[in-house]
C-alpha positions as CSV (number, residue, x, y, z in Angstrom):
1,M,0.0,0.0,0.0
2,S,3.0,2.3,0.3
3,S,3.1,3.2,-3.4
4,A,-0.7,3.6,-3.7
5,V,-2.1,6.8,-5.0
6,F,-5.7,7.8,-4.3
7,I,-7.7,10.3,-6.4
8,G,-10.6,12.5,-5.6
9,T,-12.4,15.1,-7.7
10,G,-14.0,18.1,-6.0
11,R,-16.3,20.8,-7.5
12,R,-17.6,24.0,-6.1
13,K,-19.3,26.8,-8.1
14,D,-17.2,26.9,-11.3
15,A,-14.0,25.5,-9.7
16,V,-12.8,21.9,-10.4
17,A,-10.0,20.3,-8.3
18,R,-8.3,17.0,-9.2
19,V,-6.7,15.7,-6.0
20,R,-4.0,13.0,-5.7
21,I,-2.9,11.8,-2.2
22,A,-0.2,9.3,-1.5
23,P,1.3,8.1,1.7
24,G,4.2,10.5,2.6
25,T,5.3,13.3,4.9
26,G,2.5,15.8,4.6
27,Q,3.7,18.0,1.7
28,K,0.8,19.8,0.1
29,T,1.0,21.5,-3.3
30,I,-1.7,23.1,-5.4
31,N,-0.8,24.0,-9.0
32,T,2.9,23.5,-8.1
33,K,2.7,26.1,-5.2
34,S,2.2,25.5,-1.5
35,F,-1.3,25.9,-0.1
36,E,-0.2,29.0,1.9
37,N,1.3,30.7,-1.2
38,Y,-1.6,29.8,-3.5
39,F,-4.5,30.8,-1.4
40,G,-2.8,33.7,0.5
41,R,-5.5,33.7,3.2
42,K,-5.3,31.5,6.3
43,N,-9.0,30.8,6.4
44,L,-8.9,29.4,2.8
45,V,-6.0,27.2,3.7
46,T,-7.8,26.0,6.8
47,Q,-10.9,25.2,4.7
48,A,-9.0,23.3,2.1
49,E,-7.1,21.2,4.8
50,G,-10.3,20.7,6.8
51,P,-10.8,17.0,6.0
52,M,-7.2,16.1,6.9
53,A,-7.4,18.1,10.1
54,V,-10.6,16.4,11.2
55,T,-9.3,12.9,10.5
56,G,-5.8,13.6,11.9
57,T,-4.0,12.8,8.6
58,L,-2.2,16.2,8.0
59,T,1.3,14.6,8.1
60,R,0.4,11.2,6.8
61,Y,-0.3,12.0,3.2
62,D,1.4,14.0,0.4
63,V,-1.3,16.0,-1.5
64,V,-1.0,17.2,-5.1
65,V,-3.8,19.3,-6.5
66,R,-4.6,20.6,-9.9
67,V,-7.4,23.2,-9.7
68,A,-9.0,25.4,-12.4
69,G,-11.9,27.7,-12.8
70,G,-13.8,29.9,-10.4
71,G,-12.3,32.1,-7.7
72,L,-10.1,31.3,-4.6
73,S,-13.1,30.7,-2.3
74,G,-14.7,28.2,-4.8
75,Q,-11.4,26.6,-5.4
76,A,-10.8,26.1,-1.6
77,G,-14.2,24.4,-1.4
78,A,-13.4,22.2,-4.4
79,V,-10.0,21.2,-2.9
80,S,-11.7,20.3,0.4
81,L,-14.2,18.0,-1.3
82,G,-11.5,16.4,-3.4
83,I,-9.3,15.7,-0.4
84,A,-12.3,14.3,1.5
85,R,-13.1,11.9,-1.4
86,A,-9.5,10.8,-1.8
87,L,-9.2,10.2,1.9
88,K,-12.4,8.1,1.8
89,S,-11.0,5.9,-1.0
90,A,-7.7,5.6,0.9
91,Q,-9.3,4.8,4.3
92,P,-13.0,3.9,4.0
93,E,-13.3,3.8,7.8
94,L,-12.9,7.7,7.8
95,S,-16.1,8.0,5.8
96,G,-18.3,8.5,8.9
97,A,-16.2,11.3,10.4
98,L,-16.0,13.1,7.1
99,R,-19.7,12.8,6.5
100,K,-20.5,14.0,10.0
101,E,-18.4,17.2,9.5
102,G,-20.1,17.8,6.1
103,F,-16.9,17.3,4.0
104,L,-18.4,14.7,1.6
105,T,-21.4,16.8,0.7
106,R,-21.2,18.6,-2.7
107,D,-22.4,22.3,-2.3
108,P,-25.0,22.6,-5.1
109,R,-25.2,26.4,-5.2
110,M,-24.2,27.7,-8.6
111,K,-24.4,31.0,-10.4
112,E,-27.9,31.7,-11.6
113,R,-28.3,32.2,-15.4
114,K,-29.2,35.4,-17.0
115,K,-32.7,35.5,-18.4
116,Y,-33.8,37.1,-21.6
117,G,-35.7,40.4,-21.4
118,Q,-33.7,41.5,-18.3
119,P,-30.2,42.7,-17.7
120,G,-29.1,40.0,-15.2
121,A,-30.4,36.9,-13.4
122,R,-32.8,38.7,-11.1
123,K,-32.4,42.4,-12.0
124,R,-35.1,44.0,-14.2
125,F,-35.0,46.9,-16.5
126,Q,-36.5,50.1,-15.0
127,F,-40.3,50.1,-15.2
128,S,-41.8,53.2,-16.8
129,K,-45.5,53.8,-16.2
130,R,-45.8,56.4,-19.0
């Protein structure tokens, strides 16, 4: 099992993260940068590493992430879901803890589409009585 690589895909808003975890020393890279350098904000790093922190596997796996689309917040959510799914495939017994903390639930909220006859998804053109 030492050379096994586990894969998880995470999506959030328009962001898609492809996560690969392998047993190692806890190195975490996202698009060839460290998590701290890529996200720049501590709360996004904490969100992305959430599944590993809850299961106590922060230093047990090396994480390599390729993420594209969306903004930093959506990407952090996508990375979190991808890591959770990869951890679940690596250690199925962690599934209960990950599910309880909400890391295995895909956030369905997406950008609403623009409708015809109006300038945006919800906004209307100004109404003129006369």
